[in-house]
Residue, then its C-alpha position, 0 to 999 in steps of 0.5 A: m186459615c186466616n186465624f192460623a196465618i195470624q198465629i204463625n205471624c205472631k210466633i214469627m214476630n215473637t221469635k224475631f224479638n227473642q233473637f233481637v234480645i239474644r243478639h244484643s244481650q252482650y251489651f248488658i253483660y259488658l256493663i255487668v262485667f265493668l261494674l263488678i270489676f270497678l266496684n271490687g277495687v274502688k274502695r282501695n283506689p278509684s282511679v286504678a279501679l276505673t282503669i282496670a275496669v275499662i281495660d278488663t271490659l275491653f279485653f272481655v269484649m275482644a275475647y267474646q267477639l273472638f269466641c263468637l267468630v270461632f262458633m258462628h263464622p269459623p273457617k273450614w279448617l276450624q270446623r272440626g270438633l277436636v281442632k276447635i276445642i284445642v284452639i279455644i283452650l289455646m286462646i284462653f291461655v294466650m289471652s289470659h297471659l296477655l291480659f296479665g301482662i297488660e295489667y302489670l305494665m299498666i300498674r308499673w308505668l301509669p302514674f298512680d298513687i300506689t305501687p303494689p308489691a312486685e310479686d302481685f304481678m309477677p307472671y306465673i307466680n301469683l296465681t290469684h291475680y292470674m286466675s282473675g284474667l283466666l276467669l274473665n276469658i272463660g266467662a267470655l267463652c261461656v257467654a259466646i256459647y250461650k249466645y250461639s246455642n240460643l241463636s241456633l235454637l231460635q233460628a231453627e224455630a224461626l225457619k220452621q215457622e217461616r216454612n209453615l207460613m210459606k206452606l200456608q201461602l203456597l196452599q192458598s196460591q197453588i192453583n190460580p182460581h182463574f186458571l181452574f175456572n178456565a180449565l173447567n170451562n174448557i173441559y165443559a166445552l170439550v164434553y159439550t162438543k163430544n171432543d175425543i180429548a175431553p176424558d184426557a183433559l179431565m184426567k190431566l186436571s185430576d192429576m194436577l189437583r191430586y199433585v197439589t193435595d198429595y205433594g203440595q205440603s211436602e218438603k221435597v218432591l221428585l223433579s219429574k213429578d213437578l215437571e209433569y204438573i207443569q206439562n199438564y198446566i201448559d197443555f191446558q193453556e194450549l186448550r185456551i190459546g190453541k196449538n202454537e208453534r211460537l210456544s216452546y217448552k223443552v225439558s232435559l234431565d240427566s237423572q230421574s232422581y232429582s228432588i225439588a221444593p214443590m211448586l217452585l217453578q210453576p209461578f215462573v211458568e204461569n207468569c209467561f202465560k199471564h203476561s205474554d201477548i202471544t194470543t194478540n200479537t202475531d209475533g208473540f212467543i213463549n219459550i220455556d227451557i228446563e235443564a237438570k244436569d250434574g246436580s244443577l237445574i237451570l230454568r230459562t223463560r222468555n216471553s214477549v210482552s205488549k209495549g207499555h206493559n209493566l210486569r212489576t206493577d201488574a204483578e203487584q196488582n194481581g198478587v203473582g207469587l214471585g215474592n213468595v217464590k223468592q222467600r221459598l228460595e231463600l228458605y230452601y236454597q239459601g246461598n245455592y241459587s241465583l235468579s236474574l230477571e230482565e225486562r225490556e220494552d217488549v221482552y221479559q226473560l228470567s233465568l234461575a240456577l239451582n243446586l238440587n243437591k242442597 
């Protein structure tokens, strides 16, 4: 498993390097465009060649950036295929005319040593000169398409690799070994004392292990299944701390068909028990509320903590999976969730809002 994790990390680093190269390859292309235009005219007049090379390269940069905007960050009205094609064609011809006009005015009004024949820059008459501007804009379009297509493929590959890594990390941290040890000890005590709830406790633990093995690696699971796992977890915690009125767990669903990334909520619930002082403080408490309504899920947790307790430091030392969960939220629900954490002197509370339709 360790070697597999190393392989995944190496692939992610390689993909990120390729993304870096593609993201910045345009600067090399800018240089090539400048040199080609300059070398093409330097024998006739170096000053004219240099000026035109600078103007054309800047225009190429502007056209390229505009085409990238059309492909990568289009407004809603521009996301339809036919509209995008029409806009791109119009952009090519408008910018070609604009470049043609700029070069014509530049040659006419700048103090160069040569004066080319007027017909060389007459709009709509000399197609040879006009076609050079047209090809320049088409070249910018091709570079933008190349960058967009390659970045899309690399981002899809990076997402796949990140998900594989997240799945591996999830597998490694799905059941806290300390929790499993306590659960087995509690079941042993129930069996030893011939308590009637021992079979039920053993079945709950079996269901938890089955959920991890059967659904832990899935992209999405039914929310109701995930909440069953959380309920079983809380039931085992009650075996440890005893029935407590200061422990509250409420669930409200307006549909049983919602799906969610597996084990996404569990670390937040686990942290409530891990850091709460409910067993040592008569005023200690744990409140967990989960509501799914109209395609949105809201998780609210609130628990007391002992004075001087630093949850963030303790979490880093004990490897609590909140960092992992945040990464998974970004992977599965990027832009469709909000997470807020608040830690006061003796209370820690968390709020997670999630769009289940994404």
